[in-house]
Residue, then its C-alpha position, 0 to 999 in steps of 0.5 A: m515487531a512480530l505484529v508489524p505486518f498485520e493491522a486488522r481493520a477492526p476492532t478499534l479503540p475510539v480515543g476522542p476523534f481517533h480510532v486506534t487499531v490493535l497494532e497501534g495500541v501494542a506500539l504505544l504500549a511497547a513505546g511506554t514500556l521502553a520509556l519506563g525502563a529507561r526512566t533513570r537515564l532520561r534526565s541526562w539523555r540528549p537525542p542523537p542527530p537522526l532523532v533531532l531530525l526525525a522530531l523536527f519532521a514531526a513538528v513540520e507535519l503538525v504545522s502543516a496540518a494546522a494550515s490545511d484545509d482539512r485540519g481534522g484529517a490532517l492532524k490525525f495523520a500528523l499525530r501518527m508521524a509524531f508517534m513515529a518520532v516517539f517510537a524511534a526515541a524509545v528504540s534508541l533508549a533500549g538496550p542491544e539484546e531488546r533490539r535483537r529480540a525485536l529483529l528475530a520477531l520481525a523475522v518471525g512476523g515476516a515469516v508468517a506473512a510469507g506463509l500466508a502469501v504462499a498459501e493464497g498464491v496457491g489457491l487456498r481460498a479458505l483463508d479469505p475470511l481471515l484475510s478479510a479482517f486486514r484488507e477491504m477486498p481481494f486483488n487480482v491481476a490479469g485474472v490471477r490473484r495477488a496475495t496480500a499476506g495479511s496486509e491491506y494491499p499486495n504491495l504492502g504485504a511484499a514490503c513486510i515480507a521483505y522486512g522479515l527477510l532482511a531481519a532474518v538474513a541479518v541474524a543469519a549473517a551474524r551467526q555466519w549460517g552461509a549456504r544454510t540461509a537458502l533454506v530461510a530465504v526460499p519461502f520468503s522469496v516465493g511468498l514475495l513473488y506471489t504478491y507480484s509487486r515489482g517495486a518491493l522485489a527490486a527494493l529487496a535486492v537492493g536491500l540484500i545488496a546493501a546487507a552484504v556490503a555492510g557485512g564486510a568479512r566474507r563469511v558474514r556477507m555470505a548470508p545476504l548474498v545466498a538470499l540474493g541468489v535465491l531471490a533471483l532464482t525464484a524471480a526467474a522461475f516465476l518469469a518463466g512459468r507465470e504469464v501474469f508475472q511477464l504481464r507485471l513487468a509490462s504495465e501496458g499488458v496488464e491494462r489490456w488483459y480485461g477490455a470491454r465495450y458496452e452499447p446500451a439500447e437506451g441512454a436515459l431512463s425514468l423509473a419508479p422507486g424499486a421498480a424492475a426494468v428490462t433493457a438491452v446491452k451489447v457487449t463486446n470483449t476488447g481485451r485478451k482474455a475470454w469470457t467463459d461461463e467457468g471464469q464467472f464472467h458476467l454483466s452487472y451495474h452499479w447505481y451512483d447516487v448523484e446527490r449523496r455521491v454513493a455507489m451500490d452494486g446491482g445484479r448479474t446477467r449471464l453471458p449467452r456463450t463464451l465471448v473470445p476476444g473481439d466477439s460481441a453479444v446483445l444481453t437482455a438485463e434486468v435492473r431494479a431501481p433504488g427505493r429512494p427517489g432522486a437522480y442516478l447514474l446506472l453504470w454498466d460494468m463487466v465483473q469476473e467474480h471473486t476477481s475483479w470489476f472491469s472498472g477496477q481494471g481501468v475499463r470505463p464503464a457505460v454511463v445511463r442517466v436515470s431519474v427515479g421518482a414519480v415525475p420524470v426529469a427532462p433530459t436537458a435538465m437531468r444532463a445539467a444536474m449530472p456530474d462529468t463522467s469523462g473521468l470514470a475509471w480513470r487509473p493514472g499511472r506513476g508518472e501522472l501521479w508524480a507530476l501531480a505531486a510536483a505541481m502541488w509541491r510548486a504551488h505550496p513549497v513551504l508547508g505543502v497542502g497538508p499531511d495526507r491530503f494528496r490523495h484527496l486532492y489529486g483528482p481536482w488537480a487533474g481536473r477529474a470529478w472522479w478518482d480513487d482516494r486510496v491512491y498515493a503519489n507512489n513516491l516517498l519524497l514527492e508525496l512528502a514534498a506535496t503534502v508537507g512542503t520542502a522542509g518536511a521531505a528534507l528532514l525525513a530524507a536527513a534523518a534517514a541519511a543521518a541513521a544510515v551514516g551512524a549505522w555505517r560507522a558502527r559496522r566494524d564492531a563484531g558485537a553490533a553486526m546483526e543491528t548494523i546489517a539489519v538497519l543499513s539493509l532496512l534503510a536501503f530498502v525503504a529508500a529504494h521502495g520509496l522511489v515507487d511507492y508510499v507506505l508511511a500511511f500505514t502503521g506497520h511501515y512507519l514503525v519499521l522506519a522508526f525502529a531503523v532510525g532508532a537502532a541506528s541512533a543507538l549503534g556505535g555508542a551514538s545513544g551513549a554519547g548523548l548520556r552524561a555521566 
């Protein structure tokens, strides 16, 4: 569990059509070890209701994958959900001491993630090579780095830090640390705030409240209440001292931070392969931040190969002076054509180096149609061959994503469109030719309803609810206080976070859910009741 926050992008182990990450391999080994240790009990074991519901959810995932338009990709995802059910069963078969050690390991892993987040948040860029092993690129908001904490995305890193704090608080509550819990909560809270994740912040508060309710006795519930107070004070400090945090609380402010209008002198070009050309582009700063040379603001471009549907970045053109909001300048930019003949789009795009492309912040680039080759293409023929560019830099908000997921659900209520298919299909469903296939529905139940239908969404919700009921019934057992508080707070966090994010596509997060369901199944004798003497 200490490795939950850290899923490296490479190396991976090829297993047929699949690629198993290091974290997945370790989880497989752990599940096998737990099952081997409980082999004498397996013959008489009857899985408790939460595990049955989770297994049925996995079965629906597999059936939905078989009916999907992309069976291969959907099956890969469905098999991960099947392993989630297996991992939960293995956790339920483990002994209480093993589960308590797992919680300690989760707290340690979360603490390391929090430390990485703090280091990145204060500007320690020497960590970037290490962090690049876990993420595609750095993330920024309004020109300020969002810590990823060893995860793929800032929101995922924030969730991992929250898991660690909830596990640590469960340990502190069981040991009745009281006010001393503040020493533990401070680094976790600061690390989470440096991710600038609003959803994880709110969900963590819900999780800590659930931990306090589960604690019952005053001396036990003091730890989560102290941690909640530390989190609130840390958030207040960030709100008072960091403008970017204020902007994150108002999404419109972030979207207006970067703004640009491009006016290329030429709307179409014909170039020889590999040839350089000089052209004029007028740029206007329509955002809220001045473009300075110290801030490393440059005009750049991308080549988009229409046939192969791939993009390539181009060179940079420096600004002649600082451009404050509302200011304009005409730049003389050099572009170099791709070496491969064909039809291309030349996309003019401002960039703040090591921070963000403006198009990545929702600013639409300017589009120039380009024919690369010996024979120029007539403008009318070129326009006919080019894709619709009206959706460039389209960044749908949560409301739009939720509406698209609901539309998919209404159209496919039984089995959905297939596991993990929402992100590949929401663009066409919205009538867009351009969309980011890394974007999910940003709501756990809506994503599930859209991808695996009504039964799939209902079964996972029922499994989590049954797990919460089992843990709640065990809360009066003083010997199980650590597990009870941890499980209920983790389930509360997942439920609250699931209202605004979807994290089941990432290994560490479905392992945490599996751990919570498995541990809840074992609490209060639920697992023991399934054993026949």
